[in-house]
A tleap script that builds the chain and sets N, CA, C and O, in Angstrom:
source leaprc.protein.ff14SB
mol = sequence {
  NMET SER LEU GLU ASN ILE ARG LEU ALA THR
  THR SER LYS ASP ARG LEU SER ARG LEU LYS
  ARG THR THR GLY ILE THR GLN TRP ASN VAL
  LEU CYS ARG TRP ALA LEU ALA LEU SER LEU
  ALA ASP ALA SER THR PRO LEU VAL ARG GLU
  VAL ILE THR ASP SER ASN VAL GLU MET SER
  TRP LYS THR PHE ALA GLY PRO HIE GLY ASP
  LEU TYR LEU ALA LEU LEU LYS GLN ARG CYS
  VAL VAL ASP GLY LEU GLU PRO THR ASP GLU
  ASN VAL SER LYS THR LEU THR ILE HIE LEU
  ALA ARG GLY ILE GLY TYR LEU GLY ALA HIE
  LYS GLU MET THR THR ILE GLU GLY LEU ILE
  GLY SER VAL THR THR CALA
}
set mol.1.N position { 0.030 5.160 7.323 }
set mol.1.CA position { -0.150 5.213 6.030 }
set mol.1.C position { 1.531 5.570 5.390 }
set mol.1.O position { 2.436 6.269 5.845 }
set mol.2.N position { 1.416 4.699 4.102 }
set mol.2.CA position { 2.600 4.810 3.922 }
set mol.2.C position { 2.793 4.749 2.199 }
set mol.2.O position { 1.716 4.594 1.622 }
set mol.3.N position { 3.557 4.811 1.627 }
set mol.3.CA position { 3.802 4.968 0.140 }
set mol.3.C position { 4.370 3.518 0.000 }
set mol.3.O position { 4.201 3.053 -1.127 }
set mol.4.N position { 4.856 2.891 0.681 }
set mol.4.CA position { 5.618 1.229 0.771 }
set mol.4.C position { 4.284 0.094 0.166 }
set mol.4.O position { 4.370 -0.822 -0.652 }
set mol.5.N position { 3.113 0.591 0.930 }
set mol.5.CA position { 2.265 -0.446 0.399 }
set mol.5.C position { 0.707 0.551 0.370 }
set mol.5.O position { 0.526 1.485 1.151 }
set mol.6.N position { -0.058 0.224 -0.429 }
set mol.6.CA position { -1.183 1.228 -0.992 }
set mol.6.C position { -2.103 0.174 -0.769 }
set mol.6.O position { -1.831 -0.981 -1.096 }
set mol.7.N position { -3.447 0.574 -0.100 }
set mol.7.CA position { -4.387 -0.477 0.457 }
set mol.7.C position { -5.863 0.493 -0.268 }
set mol.7.O position { -6.032 1.712 -0.287 }
set mol.8.N position { -6.511 -0.320 -0.659 }
set mol.8.CA position { -8.008 0.324 -1.009 }
set mol.8.C position { -8.875 0.272 -0.392 }
set mol.8.O position { -8.972 -0.664 0.402 }
set mol.9.N position { -9.866 1.230 -0.479 }
set mol.9.CA position { -11.043 0.988 0.386 }
set mol.9.C position { -11.997 0.036 -0.488 }
set mol.9.O position { -11.968 -0.126 -1.708 }
set mol.10.N position { -12.868 -0.562 0.476 }
set mol.10.CA position { -13.758 -1.516 -0.393 }
set mol.10.C position { -14.633 -0.896 -1.671 }
set mol.10.O position { -14.810 -1.514 -2.722 }
set mol.11.N position { -15.128 0.389 -1.400 }
set mol.11.CA position { -15.799 0.995 -2.291 }
set mol.11.C position { -14.938 0.876 -3.581 }
set mol.11.O position { -15.430 0.377 -4.593 }
set mol.12.N position { -13.850 1.262 -3.558 }
set mol.12.CA position { -12.949 1.357 -4.500 }
set mol.12.C position { -12.574 0.018 -5.122 }
set mol.12.O position { -12.415 -0.042 -6.342 }
set mol.13.N position { -12.446 -0.902 -4.467 }
set mol.13.CA position { -12.421 -2.635 -5.093 }
set mol.13.C position { -13.436 -2.986 -5.671 }
set mol.13.O position { -13.516 -3.581 -6.746 }
set mol.14.N position { -14.353 -2.596 -4.912 }
set mol.14.CA position { -15.934 -3.087 -5.904 }
set mol.14.C position { -16.056 -2.377 -7.253 }
set mol.14.O position { -16.407 -2.994 -8.260 }
set mol.15.N position { -15.735 -0.953 -7.263 }
set mol.15.CA position { -15.771 -0.222 -8.597 }
set mol.15.C position { -14.558 -1.053 -9.259 }
set mol.15.O position { -14.805 -1.402 -10.414 }
set mol.16.N position { -13.555 -1.360 -8.863 }
set mol.16.CA position { -12.521 -1.796 -9.882 }
set mol.16.C position { -12.712 -3.362 -10.332 }
set mol.16.O position { -12.500 -3.792 -11.466 }
set mol.17.N position { -13.095 -4.017 -9.356 }
set mol.17.CA position { -13.745 -5.325 -9.882 }
set mol.17.C position { -14.699 -5.122 -11.130 }
set mol.17.O position { -14.500 -5.647 -12.225 }
set mol.18.N position { -15.778 -4.277 -10.816 }
set mol.18.CA position { -16.493 -4.195 -12.168 }
set mol.18.C position { -15.813 -3.596 -13.247 }
set mol.18.O position { -15.936 -4.061 -14.380 }
set mol.19.N position { -15.251 -2.812 -13.061 }
set mol.19.CA position { -14.039 -2.439 -14.426 }
set mol.19.C position { -13.435 -3.417 -14.613 }
set mol.19.O position { -13.164 -3.304 -15.808 }
set mol.20.N position { -13.063 -4.221 -14.326 }
set mol.20.CA position { -11.760 -5.416 -14.577 }
set mol.20.C position { -12.611 -6.243 -15.585 }
set mol.20.O position { -12.183 -6.845 -16.570 }
set mol.21.N position { -13.966 -6.154 -15.127 }
set mol.21.CA position { -14.752 -7.425 -15.979 }
set mol.21.C position { -15.156 -6.607 -17.303 }
set mol.21.O position { -15.180 -7.125 -18.419 }
set mol.22.N position { -15.418 -5.492 -17.083 }
set mol.22.CA position { -16.047 -4.582 -18.309 }
set mol.22.C position { -14.743 -4.116 -19.390 }
set mol.22.O position { -14.754 -4.095 -20.621 }
set mol.23.N position { -13.856 -3.831 -18.624 }
set mol.23.CA position { -12.570 -3.234 -19.465 }
set mol.23.C position { -11.476 -4.256 -20.297 }
set mol.23.O position { -10.652 -4.020 -21.180 }
set mol.24.N position { -11.844 -5.412 -19.638 }
set mol.24.CA position { -10.675 -6.570 -19.829 }
set mol.24.C position { -9.150 -6.427 -19.435 }
set mol.24.O position { -8.237 -7.221 -19.664 }
set mol.25.N position { -9.101 -4.790 -18.559 }
set mol.25.CA position { -7.821 -4.910 -17.642 }
set mol.25.C position { -7.675 -5.512 -16.746 }
set mol.25.O position { -8.039 -4.821 -15.794 }
set mol.26.N position { -7.228 -6.764 -16.312 }
set mol.26.CA position { -6.807 -7.434 -15.084 }
set mol.26.C position { -6.206 -7.162 -14.041 }
set mol.26.O position { -6.401 -7.793 -13.002 }
set mol.27.N position { -5.185 -5.955 -14.162 }
set mol.27.CA position { -4.557 -5.628 -13.045 }
set mol.27.C position { -5.054 -4.504 -12.603 }
set mol.27.O position { -5.419 -3.594 -13.347 }
set mol.28.N position { -5.120 -4.469 -11.035 }
set mol.28.CA position { -5.514 -3.648 -10.223 }
set mol.28.C position { -4.481 -2.439 -10.454 }
set mol.28.O position { -4.912 -1.288 -10.515 }
set mol.29.N position { -3.428 -2.654 -10.551 }
set mol.29.CA position { -2.099 -1.436 -10.536 }
set mol.29.C position { -2.252 -0.494 -11.772 }
set mol.29.O position { -1.822 0.656 -11.851 }
set mol.30.N position { -2.991 -1.239 -12.789 }
set mol.30.CA position { -3.135 -0.225 -14.018 }
set mol.30.C position { -4.252 0.439 -14.138 }
set mol.30.O position { -4.289 1.440 -14.853 }
set mol.31.N position { -5.614 -0.111 -13.296 }
set mol.31.CA position { -6.764 0.861 -13.393 }
set mol.31.C position { -6.439 1.802 -12.322 }
set mol.31.O position { -6.954 2.920 -12.271 }
set mol.32.N position { -5.513 1.330 -11.383 }
set mol.32.CA position { -5.435 2.659 -10.245 }
set mol.32.C position { -4.291 3.711 -10.891 }
set mol.32.O position { -4.404 4.886 -10.543 }
set mol.33.N position { -3.234 3.376 -11.778 }
set mol.33.CA position { -3.265 4.552 -12.635 }
set mol.33.C position { -3.488 5.399 -13.474 }
set mol.33.O position { -2.854 6.372 -13.880 }
set mol.34.N position { -4.828 4.786 -13.808 }
set mol.34.CA position { -5.812 5.805 -14.600 }
set mol.34.C position { -6.214 6.425 -13.865 }
set mol.34.O position { -6.365 7.636 -14.026 }
set mol.35.N position { -6.580 5.668 -12.605 }
set mol.35.CA position { -7.510 6.519 -11.832 }
set mol.35.C position { -6.996 7.815 -11.293 }
set mol.35.O position { -7.691 8.812 -11.098 }
set mol.36.N position { -5.491 7.689 -11.030 }
set mol.36.CA position { -4.828 8.683 -10.365 }
set mol.36.C position { -4.587 9.775 -11.247 }
set mol.36.O position { -4.387 10.926 -10.859 }
set mol.37.N position { -4.605 9.418 -12.408 }
set mol.37.CA position { -4.053 10.356 -13.442 }
set mol.37.C position { -5.274 11.379 -13.814 }
set mol.37.O position { -5.139 12.569 -14.099 }
set mol.38.N position { -6.589 10.586 -13.741 }
set mol.38.CA position { -7.732 11.320 -13.621 }
set mol.38.C position { -8.177 12.147 -12.690 }
set mol.38.O position { -8.767 13.206 -12.903 }
set mol.39.N position { -7.828 11.554 -11.358 }
set mol.39.CA position { -7.931 12.665 -10.334 }
set mol.39.C position { -7.377 13.982 -10.531 }
set mol.39.O position { -8.017 15.027 -10.647 }
set mol.40.N position { -5.601 13.767 -10.569 }
set mol.40.CA position { -4.884 14.623 -10.531 }
set mol.40.C position { -5.019 15.849 -11.818 }
set mol.40.O position { -4.704 17.037 -11.754 }
set mol.41.N position { -5.599 15.080 -12.970 }
set mol.41.CA position { -5.837 16.364 -14.091 }
set mol.41.C position { -6.919 17.461 -13.535 }
set mol.41.O position { -7.071 18.627 -13.900 }
set mol.42.N position { -7.741 16.588 -12.365 }
set mol.42.CA position { -8.722 17.072 -11.989 }
set mol.42.C position { -8.248 18.675 -11.062 }
set mol.42.O position { -7.877 18.373 -9.928 }
set mol.43.N position { -8.202 19.950 -11.269 }
set mol.43.CA position { -7.661 20.882 -10.593 }
set mol.43.C position { -8.292 21.180 -8.937 }
set mol.43.O position { -7.662 21.501 -7.929 }
set mol.44.N position { -9.942 20.908 -9.138 }
set mol.44.CA position { -10.738 20.888 -7.765 }
set mol.44.C position { -10.307 20.011 -6.726 }
set mol.44.O position { -9.757 18.962 -7.061 }
set mol.45.N position { -10.495 20.314 -5.327 }
set mol.45.CA position { -9.882 19.712 -4.323 }
set mol.45.C position { -10.934 18.529 -4.199 }
set mol.45.O position { -12.136 18.791 -4.242 }
set mol.46.N position { -10.523 17.349 -4.060 }
set mol.46.CA position { -11.243 16.444 -3.810 }
set mol.46.C position { -12.311 16.582 -2.455 }
set mol.46.O position { -11.842 17.134 -1.460 }
set mol.47.N position { -13.588 16.141 -2.406 }
set mol.47.CA position { -14.705 16.192 -1.585 }
set mol.47.C position { -13.860 15.663 -0.412 }
set mol.47.O position { -13.326 16.342 0.465 }
set mol.48.N position { -13.840 14.405 -0.550 }
set mol.48.CA position { -13.706 13.384 0.642 }
set mol.48.C position { -12.289 13.663 1.128 }
set mol.48.O position { -11.334 13.799 0.363 }
set mol.49.N position { -12.232 13.729 2.267 }
set mol.49.CA position { -10.935 14.036 2.596 }
set mol.49.C position { -10.133 12.837 3.643 }
set mol.49.O position { -8.986 12.718 4.076 }
set mol.50.N position { -11.307 12.113 3.763 }
set mol.50.CA position { -10.601 11.083 4.762 }
set mol.50.C position { -10.857 9.347 3.918 }
set mol.50.O position { -12.032 8.983 3.874 }
set mol.51.N position { -10.204 8.754 3.543 }
set mol.51.CA position { -10.942 7.612 3.197 }
set mol.51.C position { -10.265 6.493 3.871 }
set mol.51.O position { -9.045 6.484 4.039 }
set mol.52.N position { -11.128 5.451 4.298 }
set mol.52.CA position { -10.990 4.127 5.046 }
set mol.52.C position { -10.410 3.159 4.104 }
set mol.52.O position { -11.066 2.731 3.155 }
set mol.53.N position { -9.359 2.848 4.308 }
set mol.53.CA position { -8.663 1.638 3.470 }
set mol.53.C position { -8.714 0.497 4.165 }
set mol.53.O position { -7.909 0.133 5.023 }
set mol.54.N position { -9.802 -0.144 3.734 }
set mol.54.CA position { -10.453 -1.438 4.677 }
set mol.54.C position { -10.463 -2.844 4.065 }
set mol.54.O position { -10.722 -3.879 4.680 }
set mol.55.N position { -10.094 -2.717 2.563 }
set mol.55.CA position { -10.551 -3.586 1.663 }
set mol.55.C position { -9.199 -4.727 1.827 }
set mol.55.O position { -8.157 -4.407 2.400 }
set mol.56.N position { -9.376 -5.752 1.367 }
set mol.56.CA position { -8.062 -6.713 0.874 }
set mol.56.C position { -7.453 -6.411 -0.096 }
set mol.56.O position { -6.525 -7.187 -0.326 }
set mol.57.N position { -7.581 -5.478 -0.898 }
set mol.57.CA position { -6.430 -5.348 -2.024 }
set mol.57.C position { -5.349 -4.317 -1.523 }
set mol.57.O position { -5.557 -3.175 -1.114 }
set mol.58.N position { -4.220 -4.940 -1.641 }
set mol.58.CA position { -3.004 -4.161 -1.428 }
set mol.58.C position { -2.001 -4.321 -2.316 }
set mol.58.O position { -1.864 -5.467 -2.746 }
set mol.59.N position { -1.209 -3.430 -2.739 }
set mol.59.CA position { -0.124 -3.462 -3.603 }
set mol.59.C position { 1.212 -2.795 -2.979 }
set mol.59.O position { 1.249 -1.904 -2.131 }
set mol.60.N position { 1.937 -3.229 -3.399 }
set mol.60.CA position { 3.458 -2.256 -2.950 }
set mol.60.C position { 3.570 -1.353 -4.013 }
set mol.60.O position { 3.134 -1.653 -5.124 }
set mol.61.N position { 4.307 0.111 -3.707 }
set mol.61.CA position { 4.214 1.088 -4.338 }
set mol.61.C position { 5.010 0.819 -5.595 }
set mol.61.O position { 4.676 1.425 -6.613 }
set mol.62.N position { 6.066 -0.059 -5.636 }
set mol.62.CA position { 6.638 -0.568 -6.728 }
set mol.62.C position { 5.741 -1.274 -7.500 }
set mol.62.O position { 5.859 -0.899 -8.666 }
set mol.63.N position { 4.838 -2.187 -7.373 }
set mol.63.CA position { 3.878 -2.610 -8.008 }
set mol.63.C position { 2.792 -1.618 -8.892 }
set mol.63.O position { 2.302 -1.831 -10.001 }
set mol.64.N position { 2.563 -0.179 -7.758 }
set mol.64.CA position { 1.568 0.526 -8.332 }
set mol.64.C position { 2.223 1.391 -9.394 }
set mol.64.O position { 1.571 1.788 -10.359 }
set mol.65.N position { 3.679 1.728 -9.205 }
set mol.65.CA position { 3.861 2.574 -9.970 }
set mol.65.C position { 4.830 2.288 -11.354 }
set mol.65.O position { 5.248 3.044 -12.232 }
set mol.66.N position { 4.985 0.757 -11.099 }
set mol.66.CA position { 6.206 0.167 -11.941 }
set mol.66.C position { 7.397 0.922 -12.182 }
set mol.66.O position { 8.170 1.259 -11.286 }
set mol.67.N position { 7.567 1.228 -13.583 }
set mol.67.CA position { 8.981 1.739 -13.885 }
set mol.67.C position { 8.936 3.247 -13.750 }
set mol.67.O position { 9.972 3.901 -13.874 }
set mol.68.N position { 7.690 3.858 -13.484 }
set mol.68.CA position { 7.302 5.191 -13.304 }
set mol.68.C position { 7.379 5.848 -11.925 }
set mol.68.O position { 7.257 7.071 -11.857 }
set mol.69.N position { 7.554 5.195 -10.937 }
set mol.69.CA position { 7.688 5.491 -9.632 }
set mol.69.C position { 8.088 6.954 -9.442 }
set mol.69.O position { 7.349 7.812 -8.958 }
set mol.70.N position { 9.225 7.129 -9.836 }
set mol.70.CA position { 9.386 8.605 -9.642 }
set mol.70.C position { 8.785 9.680 -10.421 }
set mol.70.O position { 8.769 10.804 -9.920 }
set mol.71.N position { 8.300 9.492 -11.555 }
set mol.71.CA position { 7.301 10.493 -12.268 }
set mol.71.C position { 6.122 10.518 -11.279 }
set mol.71.O position { 5.896 11.662 -10.883 }
set mol.72.N position { 5.301 9.569 -10.767 }
set mol.72.CA position { 4.074 9.517 -9.887 }
set mol.72.C position { 4.467 10.312 -8.765 }
set mol.72.O position { 3.786 11.286 -8.444 }
set mol.73.N position { 5.304 10.052 -8.257 }
set mol.73.CA position { 6.383 10.741 -6.914 }
set mol.73.C position { 5.972 12.268 -7.023 }
set mol.73.O position { 5.309 13.018 -6.307 }
set mol.74.N position { 6.665 12.411 -8.256 }
set mol.74.CA position { 6.748 14.022 -8.547 }
set mol.74.C position { 5.407 14.728 -8.712 }
set mol.74.O position { 5.182 15.848 -8.255 }
set mol.75.N position { 4.645 14.088 -9.310 }
set mol.75.CA position { 3.279 14.334 -9.762 }
set mol.75.C position { 2.373 14.616 -8.187 }
set mol.75.O position { 1.731 15.644 -7.975 }
set mol.76.N position { 2.489 13.585 -7.303 }
set mol.76.CA position { 2.064 13.933 -5.739 }
set mol.76.C position { 2.433 14.801 -5.022 }
set mol.76.O position { 1.806 15.521 -4.245 }
set mol.77.N position { 3.629 14.737 -5.312 }
set mol.77.CA position { 4.542 16.064 -4.406 }
set mol.77.C position { 3.933 17.456 -4.814 }
set mol.77.O position { 3.531 18.331 -4.047 }
set mol.78.N position { 3.952 17.470 -6.263 }
set mol.78.CA position { 3.456 18.684 -6.853 }
set mol.78.C position { 2.066 19.152 -6.667 }
set mol.78.O position { 1.673 20.304 -6.849 }
set mol.79.N position { 1.374 18.154 -6.293 }
set mol.79.CA position { -0.213 18.161 -6.050 }
set mol.79.C position { -0.293 18.791 -4.660 }
set mol.79.O position { -1.006 19.777 -4.475 }
set mol.80.N position { 0.439 18.230 -3.663 }
set mol.80.CA position { 0.540 18.623 -2.410 }
set mol.80.C position { 0.764 20.087 -2.639 }
set mol.80.O position { -0.180 20.851 -2.442 }
set mol.81.N position { 1.851 20.523 -3.013 }
set mol.81.CA position { 2.513 22.004 -3.375 }
set mol.81.C position { 1.086 23.153 -3.567 }
set mol.81.O position { 0.686 24.183 -3.024 }
set mol.82.N position { 0.659 22.237 -4.690 }
set mol.82.CA position { -0.806 23.047 -5.362 }
set mol.82.C position { -1.652 23.343 -4.449 }
set mol.82.O position { -2.270 24.405 -4.365 }
set mol.83.N position { -1.739 22.128 -3.498 }
set mol.83.CA position { -2.998 22.182 -2.246 }
set mol.83.C position { -2.471 23.006 -1.001 }
set mol.83.O position { -3.240 23.153 -0.051 }
set mol.84.N position { -1.451 23.443 -0.964 }
set mol.84.CA position { -1.019 24.223 -0.022 }
set mol.84.C position { -0.608 22.986 0.939 }
set mol.84.O position { -1.056 23.070 2.082 }
set mol.85.N position { 0.107 21.955 0.666 }
set mol.85.CA position { 0.296 20.894 1.819 }
set mol.85.C position { 2.239 20.898 1.588 }
set mol.85.O position { 2.886 20.721 0.556 }
set mol.86.N position { 2.604 21.111 2.685 }
set mol.86.CA position { 4.099 20.467 2.658 }
set mol.86.C position { 4.261 19.247 2.043 }
set mol.86.O position { 3.606 18.308 2.495 }
set mol.87.N position { 4.953 19.069 1.160 }
set mol.87.CA position { 4.965 17.264 0.341 }
set mol.87.C position { 5.797 16.207 1.480 }
set mol.87.O position { 6.831 15.611 1.180 }
set mol.88.N position { 5.385 16.148 2.306 }
set mol.88.CA position { 5.900 15.086 3.409 }
set mol.88.C position { 5.666 13.796 2.961 }
set mol.88.O position { 5.022 13.521 1.948 }
set mol.89.N position { 6.230 12.943 3.772 }
set mol.89.CA position { 5.988 11.554 3.193 }
set mol.89.C position { 4.267 11.263 3.697 }
set mol.89.O position { 3.555 10.563 2.977 }
set mol.90.N position { 3.788 11.802 4.833 }
set mol.90.CA position { 2.245 11.384 5.433 }
set mol.90.C position { 1.857 11.970 4.267 }
set mol.90.O position { 1.375 11.107 3.533 }
set mol.91.N position { 1.847 13.556 3.533 }
set mol.91.CA position { 0.820 14.297 3.025 }
set mol.91.C position { 0.903 13.831 1.569 }
set mol.91.O position { -0.035 13.942 0.779 }
set mol.92.N position { 2.242 13.236 1.238 }
set mol.92.CA position { 2.194 12.557 -0.272 }
set mol.92.C position { 1.133 11.344 -0.185 }
set mol.92.O position { 0.348 11.115 -1.105 }
set mol.93.N position { 1.190 10.462 1.201 }
set mol.93.CA position { 0.711 9.133 1.064 }
set mol.93.C position { -0.861 9.572 1.220 }
set mol.93.O position { -1.740 8.947 0.627 }
set mol.94.N position { -1.111 10.550 1.955 }
set mol.94.CA position { -2.999 10.869 2.074 }
set mol.94.C position { -3.356 11.330 0.633 }
set mol.94.O position { -4.393 10.943 0.095 }
set mol.95.N position { -2.462 12.178 0.007 }
set mol.95.CA position { -2.751 12.760 -1.405 }
set mol.95.C position { -2.979 11.607 -2.351 }
set mol.95.O position { -3.841 11.618 -3.230 }
set mol.96.N position { -2.173 10.639 -2.119 }
set mol.96.CA position { -2.397 9.510 -3.139 }
set mol.96.C position { -3.628 8.637 -2.752 }
set mol.96.O position { -4.183 8.079 -3.699 }
set mol.97.N position { -4.172 8.418 -1.426 }
set mol.97.CA position { -5.140 7.746 -1.155 }
set mol.97.C position { -6.788 8.552 -1.732 }
set mol.97.O position { -7.871 8.095 -2.095 }
set mol.98.N position { -6.312 9.721 -1.589 }
set mol.98.CA position { -7.619 10.390 -1.571 }
set mol.98.C position { -7.806 10.537 -3.239 }
set mol.98.O position { -8.923 10.480 -3.754 }
set mol.99.N position { -6.719 10.710 -3.924 }
set mol.99.CA position { -6.994 10.918 -5.621 }
set mol.99.C position { -7.215 9.596 -5.979 }
set mol.99.O position { -7.824 9.547 -7.048 }
set mol.100.N position { -6.911 8.275 -5.415 }
set mol.100.CA position { -7.154 7.026 -6.026 }
set mol.100.C position { -8.615 6.642 -5.542 }
set mol.100.O position { -9.341 5.967 -6.273 }
set mol.101.N position { -9.005 7.058 -4.375 }
set mol.101.CA position { -10.473 7.116 -4.380 }
set mol.101.C position { -11.100 7.991 -5.284 }
set mol.101.O position { -12.210 7.708 -5.735 }
set mol.102.N position { -10.428 9.170 -5.644 }
set mol.102.CA position { -11.967 9.897 -5.918 }
set mol.102.C position { -11.500 9.598 -7.681 }
set mol.102.O position { -12.426 9.806 -8.464 }
set mol.103.N position { -10.546 9.269 -8.131 }
set mol.103.CA position { -10.076 8.768 -9.581 }
set mol.103.C position { -10.954 7.304 -10.150 }
set mol.103.O position { -11.382 7.118 -11.289 }
set mol.104.N position { -11.049 6.404 -8.999 }
set mol.104.CA position { -11.585 5.258 -9.283 }
set mol.104.C position { -13.167 5.792 -9.291 }
set mol.104.O position { -13.805 5.490 -10.299 }
set mol.105.N position { -13.707 6.392 -8.483 }
set mol.105.CA position { -15.036 7.162 -8.484 }
set mol.105.C position { -15.248 7.257 -9.990 }
set mol.105.O position { -15.891 6.391 -10.584 }
set mol.106.N position { -14.623 8.473 -10.708 }
set mol.106.CA position { -14.801 8.642 -11.868 }
set mol.106.C position { -14.344 7.676 -13.023 }
set mol.106.O position { -14.810 7.995 -14.117 }
set mol.107.N position { -13.719 6.818 -13.021 }
set mol.107.CA position { -13.886 5.300 -13.741 }
set mol.107.C position { -15.150 4.837 -13.846 }
set mol.107.O position { -15.779 4.480 -14.842 }
set mol.108.N position { -15.549 4.900 -12.334 }
set mol.108.CA position { -16.705 4.038 -12.166 }
set mol.108.C position { -18.006 4.848 -12.393 }
set mol.108.O position { -19.063 4.240 -12.561 }
set mol.109.N position { -17.966 6.115 -12.401 }
set mol.109.CA position { -19.034 6.904 -12.690 }
set mol.109.C position { -19.612 7.095 -14.242 }
set mol.109.O position { -20.780 7.284 -14.582 }
set mol.110.N position { -18.511 6.994 -15.008 }
set mol.110.CA position { -18.712 7.326 -16.343 }
set mol.110.C position { -18.708 6.203 -17.149 }
set mol.110.O position { -17.820 5.351 -17.151 }
set mol.111.N position { -20.038 6.206 -18.064 }
set mol.111.CA position { -19.865 4.901 -18.808 }
set mol.111.C position { -19.044 4.606 -19.725 }
set mol.111.O position { -18.800 3.464 -20.114 }
set mol.112.N position { -18.489 5.786 -20.194 }
set mol.112.CA position { -17.593 5.913 -21.445 }
set mol.112.C position { -16.252 5.399 -20.875 }
set mol.112.O position { -15.527 4.830 -21.691 }
set mol.113.N position { -15.807 5.508 -19.611 }
set mol.113.CA position { -14.915 5.114 -18.966 }
set mol.113.C position { -14.817 3.329 -18.925 }
set mol.113.O position { -13.737 2.749 -18.821 }
set mol.114.N position { -15.880 2.756 -19.008 }
set mol.114.CA position { -15.882 1.177 -18.830 }
set mol.114.C position { -15.482 0.599 -20.055 }
set mol.114.O position { -15.676 -0.616 -20.107 }
set mol.115.N position { -15.072 1.022 -20.870 }
set mol.115.CA position { -14.066 0.283 -22.096 }
set mol.115.C position { -13.057 0.964 -22.427 }
set mol.115.O position { -12.952 2.191 -22.422 }
set mol.116.N position { -12.202 0.091 -22.758 }
set mol.116.CA position { -10.570 0.659 -23.069 }
set mol.116.C position { -10.595 1.606 -24.002 }
set mol.116.O position { -9.675 2.406 -23.828 }
set mol.117.N position { -11.341 1.876 -25.024 }
set mol.117.CA position { -11.673 2.804 -25.812 }
set mol.117.C position { -11.736 4.271 -25.295 }
set mol.117.O position { -11.067 5.273 -25.550 }
set mol.118.N position { -12.890 4.000 -24.398 }
set mol.118.CA position { -13.357 5.172 -23.460 }
set mol.118.C position { -12.379 5.898 -22.577 }
set mol.118.O position { -12.211 7.094 -22.339 }
set mol.119.N position { -11.618 4.488 -22.049 }
set mol.119.CA position { -10.536 5.333 -21.335 }
set mol.119.C position { -9.552 5.988 -21.842 }
set mol.119.O position { -9.023 6.950 -21.285 }
set mol.120.N position { -9.115 5.377 -23.291 }
set mol.120.CA position { -8.123 6.029 -24.065 }
set mol.120.C position { -8.860 7.619 -24.430 }
set mol.120.O position { -8.220 8.669 -24.356 }
set mol.121.N position { -10.271 7.537 -24.816 }
set mol.121.CA position { -10.923 8.420 -25.220 }
set mol.121.C position { -10.651 9.713 -24.253 }
set mol.121.O position { -10.228 10.791 -24.670 }
set mol.122.N position { -10.981 9.407 -22.838 }
set mol.122.CA position { -10.857 10.329 -22.044 }
set mol.122.C position { -9.674 11.342 -21.864 }
set mol.122.O position { -9.802 12.531 -21.571 }
set mol.123.N position { -8.203 10.501 -22.147 }
set mol.123.CA position { -7.308 11.096 -22.346 }
set mol.123.C position { -6.733 11.937 -23.415 }
set mol.123.O position { -5.846 12.781 -23.290 }
set mol.124.N position { -7.348 11.594 -24.459 }
set mol.124.CA position { -7.086 12.484 -25.704 }
set mol.124.C position { -8.355 13.633 -25.813 }
set mol.124.O position { -8.277 14.586 -26.588 }
set mol.125.N position { -9.493 13.409 -24.953 }
set mol.125.CA position { -9.749 14.854 -24.872 }
set mol.125.C position { -9.993 16.025 -23.825 }
set mol.125.O position { -10.720 17.018 -23.795 }
set mol.126.N position { -8.813 15.308 -22.767 }
set mol.126.CA position { -8.704 16.175 -21.594 }
set mol.126.C position { -7.555 17.356 -22.149 }
set mol.126.O position { -7.206 18.274 -21.408 }
savepdb mol mol.pdb
quit
């Protein structure tokens, strides 16, 4: 596991493919950023602790994070600390994988989040 390359689980890829069609957002990284933010905003611990990243969707950390890589890294390290984990590279990477999977699940499970308006609304009501 590494932050250099991020690979998604097949179930996450399938949900994101549907979201790409319904929202019109064509970039994996943009949807993944939304998903990560949604999951990190949820104070509860993700139920799934192991994610099998078996899809063919892979992106570099730079592509995922864009110009805000330092911010995303800080948020992931903070979440590690909150969850009682030392913010090592391995723990940060695992935290990213788990929260991406949960956040993508949130995006795919809520009907209102299948449109751009719904995504924006989820942020303004949080």
